[in-house]
C-alpha positions as CSV (number, residue, x, y, z in Angstrom):
1,X,-82.3,64.5,-0.7
2,X,-78.8,62.7,-0.4
3,X,-77.0,65.3,-0.5
4,X,-79.0,67.0,2.5
5,X,-78.4,63.6,4.4
6,X,-74.8,63.8,4.1
7,X,-74.2,67.3,4.8
8,X,-76.7,67.5,7.6
9,X,-74.7,64.4,9.2
10,X,-71.5,66.0,8.8
11,X,-72.7,68.6,10.8
12,X,-73.9,66.4,13.6
13,X,-70.3,65.0,13.6
14,X,-68.3,68.0,14.0
15,X,-70.8,69.2,16.9
16,X,-70.3,65.9,18.7
17,X,-66.7,67.0,18.6
18,X,-67.1,70.1,19.6
19,X,-69.2,68.7,22.8
20,X,-66.3,66.3,23.3
21,X,-64.0,69.3,23.6
22,X,-66.3,71.5,25.7
23,X,-66.6,68.3,28.0
24,X,-63.1,67.8,28.4
25,X,-62.5,71.5,29.4
26,X,-65.4,71.5,32.0
27,X,-63.9,68.1,33.4
28,X,-60.4,69.7,33.5
29,X,-61.8,73.1,35.2
30,X,-59.8,72.5,38.4
31,X,-56.7,70.8,36.6
32,X,-53.7,73.0,37.4
33,X,-52.3,74.9,34.6
34,X,-54.8,73.1,32.2
35,X,-55.1,75.0,28.7
36,X,-58.4,75.3,27.4
37,X,-59.1,73.0,24.0
38,X,-60.6,74.6,21.0
39,X,-62.1,72.7,18.1
40,X,-62.1,74.6,14.9
41,X,-63.9,73.5,11.8
42,X,-63.7,74.6,7.8
43,X,-66.5,73.9,5.0
44,X,-65.8,71.1,2.8
45,X,-65.3,70.9,-1.3
46,X,-67.9,72.6,-3.1
47,X,-69.8,71.2,-6.3
48,X,-69.6,73.3,-8.8
49,X,-72.7,73.3,-11.3
50,X,-71.7,76.7,-13.0
51,X,-68.4,78.3,-12.5
52,X,-68.4,82.1,-11.7
53,X,-67.8,84.2,-14.8
54,X,-68.6,81.2,-17.0
55,X,-70.4,81.9,-20.5
56,X,-74.0,81.1,-21.0
57,X,-75.6,80.3,-24.2
58,X,-76.5,84.1,-24.6
59,X,-73.0,84.7,-24.8
60,X,-73.0,86.7,-21.3
61,X,-71.2,86.2,-18.1
62,X,-72.5,84.4,-15.3
63,X,-71.8,86.8,-12.2
64,X,-71.9,84.6,-9.3
65,X,-72.1,81.0,-10.7
66,X,-73.7,77.9,-8.9
67,X,-71.6,76.3,-6.2
68,X,-73.3,73.9,-3.7
69,X,-71.2,72.9,-0.4
70,X,-71.0,69.4,0.8
71,X,-70.7,70.0,4.5
72,X,-68.1,70.9,7.0
73,X,-65.0,68.9,8.4
74,X,-62.7,69.3,11.4
75,X,-60.2,71.8,10.8
76,X,-57.9,71.5,14.2
77,X,-58.1,70.8,17.6
78,X,-55.6,73.1,19.5
79,X,-54.9,74.6,22.9
80,X,-55.7,78.3,23.9
81,X,-52.5,78.9,26.0
82,X,-53.7,82.3,27.6
83,X,-52.7,82.8,31.4
84,X,-54.4,81.1,34.0
85,X,-55.5,82.7,37.2
86,X,-52.7,82.1,40.0
87,X,-53.8,80.1,43.2
88,X,-51.9,80.8,46.3
89,X,-50.1,77.6,47.8
90,X,-48.0,77.1,50.8
91,X,-45.4,74.9,49.4
92,X,-41.7,76.4,49.0
93,X,-41.7,74.3,45.7
94,X,-44.9,75.5,44.3
95,X,-44.2,77.6,41.5
96,X,-46.1,79.7,38.9
97,X,-45.3,81.0,35.6
98,X,-46.4,84.5,34.6
99,X,-45.7,84.7,30.7
100,X,-45.0,82.2,27.9
101,X,-42.4,79.7,29.4
102,X,-42.6,76.2,30.2
103,X,-40.6,74.0,32.8
104,X,-38.8,71.0,31.4
105,X,-39.5,67.8,32.5
106,X,-37.2,64.5,31.8
107,X,-39.1,61.1,31.1
108,X,-37.6,57.7,32.4
109,X,-36.5,57.1,28.8
110,X,-34.7,60.3,28.8
111,X,-37.3,62.3,26.6
112,X,-38.0,65.8,27.6
113,X,-41.4,67.2,28.1
114,X,-42.7,70.3,29.0
115,X,-45.0,71.6,31.5
116,X,-46.8,74.6,33.1
117,X,-47.6,72.9,36.1
118,X,-45.1,74.1,38.7
119,X,-46.2,71.7,41.4
120,X,-42.8,70.2,42.5
121,X,-41.2,68.1,45.2
122,X,-37.8,67.4,46.6
123,X,-36.7,63.7,46.4
124,X,-34.2,62.1,48.9
125,X,-31.3,63.1,46.8
126,X,-32.4,66.7,46.9
127,X,-33.2,66.6,43.2
128,X,-36.7,68.7,42.4
129,X,-39.3,66.3,40.8
130,X,-42.8,66.4,39.7
131,X,-45.4,64.3,41.6
132,X,-44.7,61.4,39.6
133,X,-41.4,61.3,40.3
134,X,-39.7,63.0,36.9
135,X,-36.7,65.1,37.2
136,X,-37.4,68.8,36.5
137,X,-34.7,69.8,34.3
138,X,-32.8,73.0,34.7
139,X,-34.0,73.3,38.4
140,X,-31.0,73.6,40.8
141,X,-30.5,70.7,43.2
142,X,-31.3,71.4,46.7
143,X,-29.9,70.4,50.0
144,X,-31.3,67.5,51.8
145,X,-31.1,69.6,55.1
146,X,-32.5,72.7,53.6
147,X,-34.9,74.4,56.0
148,X,-36.5,76.8,53.5
149,X,-36.4,77.4,49.7
150,X,-36.8,80.7,48.0
151,X,-37.5,81.2,44.3
152,X,-37.1,84.9,43.1
153,X,-39.0,86.3,40.4
154,X,-35.9,86.1,38.0
155,X,-35.5,82.1,38.7
156,X,-32.8,82.6,41.2
157,X,-33.1,79.7,43.7
158,X,-31.7,80.2,47.5
159,X,-32.0,77.7,50.3
160,X,-31.5,78.1,54.4
161,X,-29.2,75.5,55.8
162,X,-28.6,75.8,59.5
163,X,-29.5,79.3,59.4
164,X,-27.2,80.1,56.6
165,X,-28.8,81.4,53.3
166,X,-26.9,80.7,50.0
167,X,-27.8,80.8,46.4
168,X,-28.1,77.5,44.4
169,X,-28.5,78.6,41.0
170,X,-31.2,79.9,38.5
171,X,-34.1,78.1,37.2
172,X,-34.0,77.5,33.2
173,X,-37.2,77.6,31.2
174,X,-38.3,76.6,27.6
175,X,-40.3,78.6,25.3
176,X,-41.5,77.8,21.7
177,X,-42.2,79.8,18.7
178,X,-45.7,77.9,18.3
179,X,-46.8,76.5,21.4
180,X,-50.3,75.5,19.8
181,X,-48.3,73.1,17.9
182,X,-47.0,71.2,20.7
183,X,-47.9,67.5,21.1
184,X,-50.6,67.2,24.0
185,X,-49.0,64.2,26.3
186,X,-51.6,64.2,29.1
187,X,-50.7,64.5,32.9
188,X,-50.2,68.4,32.2
189,X,-47.0,67.5,29.7
190,X,-46.3,68.6,26.2
191,X,-44.2,67.2,23.8
192,X,-42.0,69.0,21.3
193,X,-43.1,68.8,17.4
194,X,-42.3,69.7,14.1
195,X,-44.9,72.2,14.3
196,X,-44.0,73.6,17.6
197,X,-40.3,74.1,16.5
198,X,-37.2,73.4,18.8
199,X,-37.4,75.0,22.3
200,X,-35.7,78.0,23.2
201,X,-34.1,77.9,26.7
202,X,-33.4,80.8,28.9
203,X,-34.0,82.3,32.3
204,X,-37.0,83.7,33.9
205,X,-37.3,87.7,33.3
206,X,-35.4,87.6,30.1
207,X,-36.5,87.5,26.5
208,X,-40.1,86.9,27.1
209,X,-39.6,83.8,29.0
210,X,-42.2,85.2,32.0
211,X,-41.7,85.5,35.5
212,X,-41.8,83.1,38.4
213,X,-44.2,83.5,41.3
214,X,-43.3,81.3,44.5
215,X,-46.1,80.0,46.5
216,X,-48.6,80.0,43.7
217,X,-49.8,77.6,41.0
218,X,-51.2,78.3,37.5
219,X,-55.1,77.6,37.6
220,X,-57.0,76.2,34.6
221,X,-57.8,79.0,31.9
222,X,-61.1,77.7,31.5
223,X,-64.2,79.8,31.7
224,X,-67.1,77.9,33.0
225,X,-69.6,80.4,31.6
226,X,-68.1,80.3,28.4
227,X,-68.1,76.8,28.2
228,X,-71.7,76.5,29.1
229,X,-72.8,79.1,26.3
230,X,-70.9,77.2,23.9
231,X,-72.3,73.8,25.0
232,X,-75.7,75.1,24.5
233,X,-75.1,76.5,20.9
234,X,-73.6,73.1,20.2
235,X,-76.4,71.3,21.5
236,X,-78.7,73.5,19.3
237,X,-76.7,73.1,16.0
238,X,-76.7,69.6,16.6
239,X,-80.7,69.5,16.9
240,X,-80.9,71.7,13.7
241,X,-78.8,69.2,11.7
242,X,-80.8,66.3,13.1
243,X,-83.9,68.1,11.8
244,X,-82.6,68.5,8.5
245,X,-82.1,64.7,8.4
246,X,-85.6,64.2,9.4
247,X,-86.8,66.5,6.7
248,X,-85.0,64.9,3.8
249,X,-86.0,61.5,5.2
250,X,-89.6,62.6,5.0
251,X,-89.4,64.2,1.5
252,X,-87.7,60.7,0.2
253,X,-90.6,58.9,1.8
254,X,-93.2,61.4,-0.1
255,X,-91.1,60.3,-3.3
256,X,-91.2,56.7,-2.7
257,X,-94.9,57.0,-2.0
258,X,-95.7,58.6,-5.3
259,X,-97.8,56.5,-7.5
């Protein structure tokens, strides 16, 4: 019975984690460029009472053996980087990435971070920054008196000043061999890690860096219906594990009352 209690308890713990992940996804259903969190689990070590293929006293081999599981554990908690739906915007500096690229953002301490949220602004010196005022690295500086800004799908940035249009350069993006290995910082930012590998830099529309869509923002890739179904499944699994604990407790009570 003690084994049942611990196995069921491990099941309740992982379902609680799964529920937390689902709740975070639903909470961020309207967050720009949010990527759906995924919790994955794996079975724990087995107690081998009789190894498969071991010999018996009758000099025959056991075909399947006897191996008893000890529960479930969290395997990983990662992000699904599938494309989010594009949502139209009126700002010239709202840009969505269609593909696998990331914008580069420099933090106040000099650290480079990465984001898919392309809601940018122009500061007093013409530098393109995030809503928090962090510099967007690889984005050409815009003239402070520019009346309009045009961003092509290949990242070419043009501005119009006093009726004259001129090119300012191309936006540079970053991509990773393993984006699921990025460190999750929050505020739509990711950090490089050993698992993600070093960033590869390039321009949009080249080498699978994706293309840009001006006047659009990438929406969250969370599907509310799927999250609700997963939430119901997690709740039922939690309930079943709690019933296992209740049954084991009742059996122990019966043993305790035996005379």
